[in-house]
C-alpha positions as CSV (number, residue, x, y, z in Angstrom):
1,X,131.3,117.0,-29.3
2,X,128.8,117.4,-32.1
3,X,128.1,121.0,-33.0
4,X,124.4,120.2,-32.6
5,X,125.0,119.7,-28.9
6,X,126.8,122.9,-28.3
7,X,124.0,124.5,-26.3
8,X,124.5,122.0,-23.4
9,X,127.6,124.0,-22.3
10,X,126.8,127.5,-23.6
11,X,123.1,128.2,-23.1
12,X,120.8,126.6,-20.6
13,X,117.3,126.9,-19.2
14,X,118.2,129.7,-16.9
15,X,119.6,131.7,-19.9
16,X,116.3,131.0,-21.8
17,X,114.3,132.1,-18.8
18,X,116.2,135.4,-18.7
19,X,115.6,136.0,-22.4
20,X,111.9,135.3,-21.9
21,X,111.7,137.6,-19.0
22,X,113.2,140.4,-21.0
23,X,110.4,140.1,-23.4
24,X,107.6,139.1,-21.0
25,X,105.1,141.8,-22.1
26,X,105.3,140.9,-25.7
27,X,105.1,137.2,-25.0
28,X,102.1,137.8,-22.7
29,X,100.4,139.5,-25.6
30,X,101.3,136.7,-27.9
31,X,100.0,134.1,-25.5
32,X,96.7,135.9,-25.3
33,X,96.3,136.3,-29.0
34,X,97.2,132.8,-30.1
35,X,94.5,130.3,-30.9
36,X,97.0,127.5,-30.7
37,X,94.8,124.8,-32.2
38,X,93.9,121.5,-30.6
39,X,96.7,119.4,-29.0
40,X,96.4,115.7,-30.1
41,X,98.3,112.5,-29.5
42,X,99.1,111.2,-32.9
43,X,100.9,108.1,-31.6
44,X,104.3,109.3,-32.7
45,X,107.3,110.4,-30.7
46,X,106.0,113.9,-30.4
47,X,105.1,114.9,-26.8
48,X,101.6,116.2,-26.3
49,X,101.8,119.8,-25.1
50,X,98.8,122.0,-24.3
51,X,100.3,125.3,-25.4
52,X,99.7,127.7,-27.0
53,X,102.8,129.4,-25.6
54,X,105.3,127.5,-23.5
55,X,108.0,129.4,-21.6
56,X,111.1,128.1,-19.8
57,X,109.3,128.3,-16.4
58,X,106.5,125.9,-17.5
59,X,106.4,122.3,-16.4
60,X,106.1,121.0,-20.0
61,X,109.0,123.2,-21.3
62,X,111.3,120.2,-21.8
63,X,108.6,118.4,-23.7
64,X,107.9,121.5,-25.8
65,X,111.6,121.9,-26.8
66,X,112.2,118.3,-27.6
67,X,112.9,117.2,-31.2
68,X,113.6,113.9,-33.0
69,X,117.4,114.0,-32.7
70,X,118.5,113.3,-29.1
71,X,121.8,115.3,-29.5
72,X,119.8,118.5,-29.9
73,X,119.4,120.0,-26.4
74,X,118.6,123.6,-27.1
75,X,116.7,126.1,-24.9
76,X,114.4,128.5,-26.8
77,X,112.9,131.6,-25.1
78,X,109.4,130.2,-25.9
79,X,107.6,127.7,-28.0
80,X,104.5,129.0,-29.8
81,X,101.9,126.5,-31.1
82,X,100.1,127.8,-34.2
83,X,96.5,126.7,-34.8
84,X,96.1,128.5,-38.1
85,X,97.9,130.8,-40.5
86,X,96.8,133.8,-38.5
87,X,98.7,132.4,-35.5
88,X,101.8,132.1,-37.7
89,X,101.5,135.8,-38.6
90,X,101.1,136.7,-34.9
91,X,104.3,134.8,-34.0
92,X,106.3,136.5,-36.8
93,X,105.0,139.8,-35.6
94,X,106.0,139.1,-32.0
95,X,109.5,138.0,-33.3
96,X,109.9,141.3,-35.1
97,X,108.8,143.2,-32.0
98,X,111.1,141.4,-29.6
99,X,114.0,140.9,-32.0
100,X,113.9,137.1,-31.3
101,X,114.8,134.8,-34.2
102,X,112.2,132.4,-35.4
103,X,113.0,128.6,-35.5
104,X,110.4,126.8,-37.7
105,X,109.2,123.5,-36.6
106,X,106.6,121.2,-38.2
107,X,107.7,117.6,-38.0
108,X,110.7,118.4,-35.8
109,X,112.7,115.7,-37.7
110,X,115.6,117.8,-38.9
111,X,118.8,115.8,-38.1
112,X,120.7,119.1,-37.7
113,X,118.1,120.3,-35.3
114,X,117.2,123.5,-37.2
115,X,113.7,123.4,-35.7
116,X,114.8,124.6,-32.3
117,X,117.4,127.2,-31.3
118,X,118.8,128.7,-28.1
119,X,117.1,131.9,-27.1
120,X,114.8,131.9,-30.1
121,X,111.0,131.8,-30.6
122,X,110.1,128.4,-31.8
123,X,107.1,128.5,-34.2
124,X,105.5,125.0,-34.0
125,X,103.2,124.3,-36.9
126,X,102.5,120.6,-36.1
127,X,98.8,121.3,-35.6
128,X,98.4,122.7,-39.1
129,X,98.1,119.2,-40.4
130,X,95.3,119.4,-42.9
131,X,95.5,117.2,-46.1
132,X,93.0,117.6,-48.9
133,X,93.3,115.6,-52.0
134,X,91.5,116.5,-55.3
135,X,91.4,113.3,-57.3
136,X,90.1,114.9,-60.4
137,X,92.7,117.6,-60.5
138,X,95.3,115.2,-59.1
139,X,96.5,117.7,-56.5
140,X,96.9,117.8,-52.7
141,X,96.8,120.8,-50.4
142,X,98.8,120.1,-47.3
143,X,99.4,121.9,-44.1
144,X,103.0,122.2,-42.9
145,X,102.3,120.0,-39.8
146,X,101.2,117.0,-41.9
147,X,103.5,114.0,-42.0
148,X,104.3,111.9,-45.1
149,X,102.2,109.2,-43.5
150,X,99.2,111.6,-43.5
151,X,99.8,112.6,-47.1
152,X,100.6,109.1,-48.4
153,X,97.4,107.6,-46.8
154,X,95.1,110.3,-48.1
155,X,96.5,110.2,-51.7
156,X,96.6,106.4,-51.8
157,X,92.8,106.3,-51.4
158,X,92.6,107.5,-55.0
159,X,95.7,105.6,-56.4
160,X,97.8,108.8,-56.2
161,X,101.1,109.7,-54.6
162,X,103.9,112.2,-54.7
163,X,107.6,111.6,-54.1
164,X,108.5,111.9,-50.4
165,X,111.0,110.5,-47.9
166,X,111.3,107.0,-46.5
167,X,109.9,107.7,-43.0
168,X,106.1,108.3,-42.5
169,X,106.8,110.4,-39.4
170,X,108.8,113.0,-41.2
171,X,107.1,116.3,-41.8
172,X,106.0,117.1,-45.3
173,X,107.1,120.8,-45.3
174,X,110.6,120.5,-44.0
175,X,111.6,117.6,-46.3
176,X,109.9,119.1,-49.4
177,X,111.5,122.6,-49.0
178,X,114.9,120.9,-48.6
179,X,114.5,118.9,-51.8
180,X,113.2,115.5,-50.6
181,X,114.4,112.1,-51.9
182,X,112.5,108.8,-51.6
183,X,111.4,105.7,-53.5
184,X,109.7,107.6,-56.3
185,X,112.5,110.1,-56.8
186,X,114.1,108.7,-59.9
187,X,110.7,108.2,-61.5
188,X,109.0,111.4,-60.6
189,X,111.6,113.8,-59.2
190,X,112.3,115.3,-55.9
191,X,109.5,116.2,-53.5
192,X,110.0,119.9,-54.3
193,X,109.7,119.2,-58.0
194,X,106.0,118.3,-57.5
195,X,105.2,121.6,-55.8
196,X,102.5,123.7,-57.5
197,X,102.6,126.5,-55.0
198,X,103.6,127.4,-51.5
199,X,101.8,129.9,-49.3
200,X,104.1,131.3,-46.6
201,X,104.3,134.1,-44.1
202,X,107.3,136.3,-44.8
203,X,109.5,138.2,-42.4
204,X,107.3,141.3,-42.8
205,X,104.3,139.4,-41.6
206,X,102.5,139.1,-45.0
207,X,101.0,135.9,-46.4
208,X,102.2,135.5,-49.9
209,X,101.9,132.8,-52.6
210,X,104.9,131.5,-54.4
211,X,104.3,129.7,-57.7
212,X,105.7,129.6,-61.2
213,X,103.6,132.6,-62.1
214,X,103.6,134.4,-58.7
215,X,106.7,135.5,-56.9
216,X,108.7,133.1,-59.2
217,X,112.0,134.1,-57.5
218,X,110.7,133.0,-54.2
219,X,109.3,129.8,-55.7
220,X,112.6,129.0,-57.2
221,X,114.4,129.5,-53.9
222,X,111.9,127.5,-51.8
223,X,112.4,124.4,-53.9
224,X,115.5,123.2,-52.0
225,X,116.2,126.4,-50.1
226,X,114.6,125.3,-46.9
227,X,113.4,127.6,-44.1
228,X,115.5,130.6,-45.1
229,X,112.7,132.7,-46.5
230,X,109.5,132.4,-44.4
231,X,107.1,130.1,-42.6
232,X,105.1,127.8,-45.0
233,X,101.4,127.6,-44.1
234,X,100.2,125.6,-47.0
235,X,101.7,123.6,-49.8
236,X,100.0,122.3,-53.0
237,X,101.4,119.3,-54.8
238,X,100.8,117.8,-58.2
239,X,100.2,114.1,-57.7
240,X,101.1,111.1,-59.9
241,X,99.0,108.0,-60.6
242,X,100.4,104.7,-59.4
243,X,99.4,101.5,-61.2
244,X,98.7,99.8,-57.9
245,X,100.9,98.1,-55.3
246,X,104.6,98.4,-56.0
247,X,107.3,95.7,-56.2
248,X,110.0,96.0,-53.6
249,X,113.0,94.0,-52.4
250,X,115.1,93.8,-49.3
251,X,118.2,91.6,-49.8
252,X,121.1,91.2,-47.4
253,X,124.5,89.9,-48.4
254,X,127.6,88.9,-46.3
255,X,130.0,91.8,-45.9
256,X,132.8,89.7,-47.4
257,X,131.0,90.1,-50.8
258,X,130.2,93.8,-50.3
259,X,132.8,94.9,-52.9
260,X,131.4,92.7,-55.6
261,X,127.8,93.6,-54.6
262,X,128.5,97.4,-54.9
263,X,130.3,97.1,-58.2
264,X,127.6,94.9,-59.7
265,X,125.0,97.3,-58.3
266,X,126.9,100.2,-60.0
267,X,126.7,98.4,-63.4
268,X,123.0,97.7,-63.0
269,X,122.2,101.2,-62.0
270,X,124.0,102.7,-65.0
271,X,121.4,101.1,-67.3
272,X,118.4,101.1,-65.0
273,X,115.1,102.8,-66.1
274,X,114.0,105.7,-64.0
275,X,111.3,103.8,-62.2
276,X,114.0,101.6,-60.6
277,X,115.1,103.1,-57.2
278,X,117.6,100.8,-55.4
279,X,119.8,101.9,-52.5
280,X,122.5,99.7,-50.9
281,X,123.6,100.3,-47.4
282,X,126.0,98.7,-44.9
283,X,124.7,97.9,-41.5
284,X,124.9,95.2,-38.9
285,X,122.6,92.1,-39.0
286,X,119.9,92.5,-36.3
287,X,120.5,90.6,-33.1
288,X,116.9,89.3,-32.9
289,X,116.2,85.6,-32.3
290,X,112.8,86.1,-34.0
291,X,114.3,87.4,-37.3
292,X,114.7,85.5,-40.5
293,X,118.5,86.0,-40.5
294,X,120.8,83.1,-39.7
295,X,121.4,83.0,-36.0
296,X,125.2,82.9,-36.4
297,X,125.1,86.1,-38.5
298,X,123.7,88.3,-35.7
299,X,125.8,91.4,-35.2
300,X,127.9,90.8,-38.4
301,X,128.4,93.5,-41.0
302,X,126.3,93.1,-44.1
303,X,125.3,95.0,-47.2
304,X,121.6,95.4,-47.7
305,X,120.1,96.2,-51.1
306,X,116.7,97.9,-50.6
307,X,114.8,98.7,-53.7
308,X,111.4,99.6,-55.2
309,X,109.9,100.0,-58.6
310,X,107.6,103.0,-59.3
311,X,105.6,101.3,-62.0
312,X,103.8,98.1,-63.0
313,X,104.4,95.4,-60.4
314,X,105.1,92.6,-62.8
315,X,107.7,94.7,-64.6
316,X,109.1,95.8,-61.3
317,X,109.6,92.2,-60.0
318,X,111.6,91.5,-63.2
319,X,113.7,94.8,-62.9
320,X,114.5,94.1,-59.2
321,X,115.4,90.4,-59.6
322,X,119.0,91.1,-60.6
323,X,119.6,93.1,-57.4
324,X,118.6,90.0,-55.5
325,X,121.4,88.0,-57.1
326,X,124.6,90.0,-56.6
327,X,128.1,89.1,-55.5
328,X,127.9,85.3,-56.5
329,X,126.9,84.4,-52.9
330,X,123.8,83.3,-51.2
331,X,122.0,86.2,-49.5
332,X,121.7,86.1,-45.7
333,X,118.2,87.3,-46.1
334,X,116.0,87.9,-49.2
335,X,112.6,89.4,-49.1
336,X,110.5,90.4,-52.1
337,X,106.9,91.7,-52.0
338,X,104.3,93.7,-53.7
339,X,102.9,96.4,-51.3
340,X,100.8,99.5,-51.4
341,X,102.9,102.7,-51.5
342,X,102.1,103.7,-47.9
343,X,103.2,100.3,-46.7
344,X,106.5,100.7,-48.6
345,X,106.9,104.2,-47.0
346,X,106.5,102.6,-43.6
347,X,109.0,99.7,-44.2
348,X,111.8,101.5,-42.4
349,X,109.6,103.3,-39.9
350,X,111.0,101.3,-36.9
351,X,114.6,102.2,-38.0
352,X,114.1,106.0,-37.3
353,X,115.4,105.9,-33.7
354,X,113.4,108.9,-32.4
355,X,115.2,110.2,-29.2
356,X,118.4,108.5,-30.2
357,X,121.5,110.5,-30.8
358,X,122.2,111.2,-34.5
359,X,124.9,112.8,-36.6
360,X,124.7,112.5,-40.3
361,X,127.0,113.7,-43.1
362,X,126.4,113.4,-46.8
363,X,128.1,114.3,-50.0
364,X,127.1,113.9,-53.7
365,X,129.3,112.1,-56.2
366,X,129.2,111.9,-60.0
367,X,130.3,108.3,-60.2
368,X,130.7,105.4,-57.8
369,X,134.3,104.7,-58.6
370,X,136.3,101.7,-57.5
371,X,138.1,104.1,-55.1
372,X,134.8,105.2,-53.6
373,X,133.6,101.6,-53.3
374,X,136.8,100.8,-51.3
375,X,136.2,103.9,-49.2
376,X,132.7,102.8,-48.4
377,X,134.0,99.4,-47.3
378,X,136.8,101.0,-45.2
379,X,134.4,103.4,-43.4
380,X,131.9,100.6,-42.9
381,X,134.4,98.5,-41.1
382,X,134.8,101.4,-38.7
383,X,131.1,101.8,-38.0
384,X,131.0,103.3,-34.5
385,X,127.9,101.5,-33.3
386,X,125.4,98.8,-34.2
387,X,122.9,101.4,-35.3
388,X,125.2,103.4,-37.6
389,X,125.1,102.9,-41.4
390,X,126.7,103.9,-44.7
391,X,124.1,104.5,-47.4
392,X,124.5,104.8,-51.1
393,X,121.4,106.7,-52.4
394,X,120.8,106.9,-56.2
395,X,119.8,110.1,-58.0
396,X,119.6,110.6,-61.7
397,X,116.4,109.9,-63.6
398,X,113.8,112.6,-63.2
399,X,116.0,114.5,-60.8
400,X,118.2,115.5,-63.7
401,X,115.3,116.7,-65.9
402,X,115.9,120.2,-64.4
403,X,119.2,122.0,-64.4
404,X,120.9,122.7,-61.1
405,X,120.1,126.4,-61.2
406,X,116.3,126.0,-62.0
407,X,115.7,125.4,-58.3
408,X,117.8,125.7,-55.1
409,X,118.7,122.0,-55.0
410,X,122.3,122.1,-56.1
411,X,123.4,118.6,-57.3
412,X,120.9,117.5,-59.9
413,X,123.8,116.4,-62.0
414,X,125.1,113.9,-59.5
415,X,124.3,110.2,-59.7
416,X,124.7,109.2,-56.1
417,X,124.7,110.6,-52.6
418,X,126.8,108.9,-49.9
419,X,125.3,109.2,-46.4
420,X,127.3,108.5,-43.3
421,X,124.7,108.1,-40.5
422,X,125.9,107.7,-37.0
423,X,123.3,106.7,-34.4
424,X,123.9,106.0,-30.7
425,X,122.5,106.4,-27.2
426,X,125.3,107.3,-24.8
427,X,126.2,111.0,-24.7
428,X,129.7,110.0,-23.6
429,X,130.2,108.5,-27.1
430,X,129.4,111.7,-28.9
431,X,132.9,112.6,-30.0
432,X,133.6,109.2,-31.4
433,X,130.5,109.1,-33.6
434,X,130.8,112.7,-34.8
435,X,134.4,112.1,-35.7
436,X,133.6,109.0,-37.7
437,X,131.0,110.8,-39.8
438,X,133.2,113.9,-40.4
439,X,136.2,111.8,-41.3
440,X,134.2,109.7,-43.7
441,X,132.7,112.7,-45.6
442,X,136.1,114.4,-45.6
443,X,137.5,111.3,-47.4
444,X,134.7,111.4,-50.0
445,X,135.4,115.1,-50.6
446,X,139.1,114.3,-51.2
447,X,137.9,111.8,-53.8
448,X,135.9,114.4,-55.7
449,X,132.6,114.5,-53.9
450,X,130.8,117.9,-53.6
451,X,127.4,119.2,-52.7
452,X,125.6,118.5,-49.4
453,X,121.9,117.5,-49.6
454,X,119.9,120.4,-48.2
455,X,117.9,117.9,-46.1
456,X,121.1,116.9,-44.4
457,X,123.1,120.1,-44.1
458,X,125.2,119.1,-41.1
459,X,125.6,121.4,-38.2
460,X,128.0,123.9,-39.7
461,X,127.0,127.6,-39.9
462,X,128.3,130.7,-41.5
463,X,129.2,131.7,-45.1
464,X,131.5,128.7,-45.8
465,X,128.8,126.2,-44.8
466,X,126.2,128.0,-46.9
467,X,128.5,128.0,-49.9
468,X,129.2,124.3,-49.5
469,X,125.5,123.6,-49.2
470,X,124.2,125.5,-52.2
471,X,127.3,125.6,-54.5
472,X,126.7,127.8,-57.6
473,X,123.2,128.6,-56.4
474,X,124.6,130.4,-53.3
475,X,124.7,133.9,-54.9
476,X,121.2,134.2,-56.2
477,X,119.8,132.4,-53.1
478,X,121.5,135.0,-50.9
479,X,119.9,137.8,-53.1
480,X,116.4,136.3,-52.4
481,X,117.2,136.0,-48.7
482,X,118.3,139.7,-48.6
483,X,115.1,140.7,-50.4
484,X,112.7,138.6,-48.4
485,X,114.3,138.5,-44.9
486,X,116.8,141.4,-44.6
487,X,116.8,141.3,-40.8
488,X,117.3,137.5,-40.7
489,X,114.1,136.8,-38.7
490,X,114.2,133.2,-39.9
491,X,118.0,132.8,-39.3
492,X,117.7,129.9,-36.8
493,X,116.1,127.7,-39.4
494,X,118.2,128.6,-42.3
495,X,121.8,128.5,-43.5
496,X,121.8,131.8,-45.5
497,X,122.6,135.2,-44.0
498,X,121.3,138.4,-45.8
499,X,123.8,140.6,-47.4
500,X,124.9,143.6,-45.2
501,X,123.0,146.8,-45.9
């Protein structure tokens, strides 16, 4: 069973009800004080809950505790919906009064499910979704509840953008504070690299600003250090100008040619300019009679090469053309287009699988050796479901402009990340899918891989998991944690424990 599902057996709604009852007076006061904002149906997977405070006895409790990953079945003592920064401060104050840990939730898209925890007080910031773009200053001020779709659309009106993920429903705050990789990463850095400042509520209830010249230790830690240090209430980004619509490609090759495709991809990537961001992944051909794939290929393994060029479209088409002619075979499917950046960001939106069961493991590698290519092929042949994938994600370029210790993001010196993404629907198949992902990443580790992406930390907890996540940054990050959250108020959303006093 996945660690992220452990609460099914150990902690249930009755337990959560008992915890809430123990703190009824404090929760009553919190409910009376919260503004809660305005519930809205944004058309995404998120349930509409009136709020502002939902306890286990409420009819909409199950909706309130739901997150994107269907394996995460946890029972918080209450879910508090913040309508503004003052509400965030009220929730943190209530947590300190009751001794309940705070689980931070904005997009609720964490694969590991860190945005909800058993017996905790969930602080939901999804209603703090303001996005304000200053086209003259080329900046954007963003609330933690905004999604990448919100930010991309607002910035694109002025021909601007900032590196984000590859799913418009993902929350801006969580992805950014964990690092954040996407189509613009090699050209312009991680999402956290574009941060100008972060305003957050710390464990003592104060609102502070973290920037290069204000609380620089905290600013350094927030860029890749996730939700360990406080609740973000506002993020300001430096934006970049895009020349217009971007060139992209989506080319699928037969799995029989996958070894040649990956080795040729490796050679191309070694000499690629930083605007080129191309990621191959192994998946099964969609079984859809209306698709453009050959009918007899439905359900077959294939290697897809998905790429985009973060620059001039004509140059981008030329740079991407070699990736559409790999492996000395005819592609099963070849699509090339020039699209606005928000459309590119939405290209994989239907692949997200909200409500599906997910278990992802990742590891960074310095080189895509022949041995690792063979390992990718071996683990791909063992894909546990039609929705599971193996992804090779490129780093390098602007990611490496900063040294690994300048921010919390640990593997800026790596050239690739291998992601093993299990996705399925039947809870009875949990063990098989989790085992596949764990065995895959263990094999990569034996081949020299190290460093987990902070956005995909896995479900491990404790000191060993934190050291594996942050590597050489672990020591100074724990110092910041001890200074800013000595009682571990934000423990449910983090991976760092403060040092004992």
